[in-house]
C-alpha positions as CSV (number, residue, x, y, z in Angstrom):
1,M,0.1,0.0,-0.1
2,T,1.4,3.1,-1.1
3,A,1.6,6.3,1.6
4,K,-0.8,8.9,1.2
5,K,0.2,12.3,0.3
6,K,-0.6,15.3,2.6
7,P,-3.3,17.9,1.3
8,V,-1.9,21.1,-0.2
9,T,-3.2,24.0,1.2
10,R,-3.0,27.2,-0.9
11,T,-3.1,30.7,0.4
12,K,-4.4,33.1,-1.4
13,K,-2.3,36.9,-1.1
14,V,-4.5,39.6,0.2
15,I,-3.8,42.8,-1.6
16,D,-4.1,46.0,0.9
17,L,-4.9,48.8,-1.3
18,D,-4.1,51.5,1.3
19,S,-0.2,50.5,1.3
20,Y,-0.2,51.1,-2.5
21,S,0.1,54.1,-4.6
22,A,-2.7,55.4,-6.7
23,L,-0.4,54.0,-9.7
24,D,0.0,50.8,-7.9
25,A,-4.0,50.4,-7.4
26,Y,-4.7,51.1,-11.0
27,C,-2.5,48.7,-12.5
28,I,-3.6,46.1,-9.9
29,A,-7.1,46.7,-11.0
30,I,-6.5,46.6,-15.0
31,N,-4.4,43.1,-14.2
32,E,-7.2,41.7,-12.1
33,Y,-10.0,42.9,-14.9
34,F,-7.9,41.3,-17.4
35,K,-7.6,38.0,-15.9
36,S,-11.3,38.2,-15.2
37,L,-12.1,38.7,-18.9
38,R,-9.6,35.9,-19.6
39,R,-11.6,33.5,-17.2
40,A,-14.9,34.5,-18.4
41,G,-13.7,33.2,-21.8
42,F,-12.7,36.1,-23.8
43,S,-9.7,35.8,-26.1
44,E,-6.5,37.6,-25.3
45,T,-7.3,40.0,-28.1
46,H,-10.9,41.0,-27.1
47,A,-9.6,41.3,-23.4
48,F,-6.9,43.5,-24.4
49,W,-9.5,45.7,-26.5
50,L,-11.9,45.9,-23.6
51,I,-9.0,47.1,-21.3
52,G,-7.8,50.0,-23.9
53,D,-11.5,51.1,-23.9
54,R,-11.9,53.2,-20.6
55,D,-15.7,53.8,-21.4
56,A,-16.3,49.8,-21.1
57,Y,-15.1,49.5,-17.7
58,P,-17.6,49.5,-14.8
59,D,-17.4,52.5,-12.6
60,W,-16.6,50.2,-9.5
61,I,-13.1,48.7,-11.0
62,L,-10.9,51.5,-10.8
63,P,-10.2,53.5,-7.6
64,T,-11.4,56.6,-7.6
65,L,-8.9,59.3,-8.4
66,P,-9.4,63.0,-6.7
67,N,-10.2,65.7,-8.9
68,K,-7.4,68.2,-8.4
69,I,-8.4,70.3,-11.2
70,D,-11.8,71.3,-9.8
71,S,-10.6,72.0,-6.0
72,Q,-7.9,74.7,-7.7
73,P,-9.0,77.9,-7.9
74,Y,-8.7,79.5,-11.8
75,E,-6.3,82.8,-12.1
76,D,-6.7,84.5,-15.4
77,D,-4.1,87.1,-15.5
78,D,-5.2,88.4,-19.2
79,E,-8.1,90.3,-17.9
80,D,-6.1,93.6,-17.5
C-alpha cells in the first residue's frame, strides 16, 4: 500500500490597497480585470481591446482618483 500524500493548502495573497500608491492600485485593478475577462472566456485580443477602452470599464472597477483640477481656483491674468 502506498503512503497517502498530504493535502496541499493554498493561500491567496491579500492586497491591501491602502499601502499602494494610486498608480499601483490602478495597475492592480487593470490586471485583475484582464484575468477575469480571460476566465470569463474572452480571447486575449478581445480582453486587450476591452482594457484599452476606458468607457467599457464598470464604475466600480478602478479606484476613484481625486479631481485636483476642480479644487484649485482658476486665476486668469489676461483680464487687464
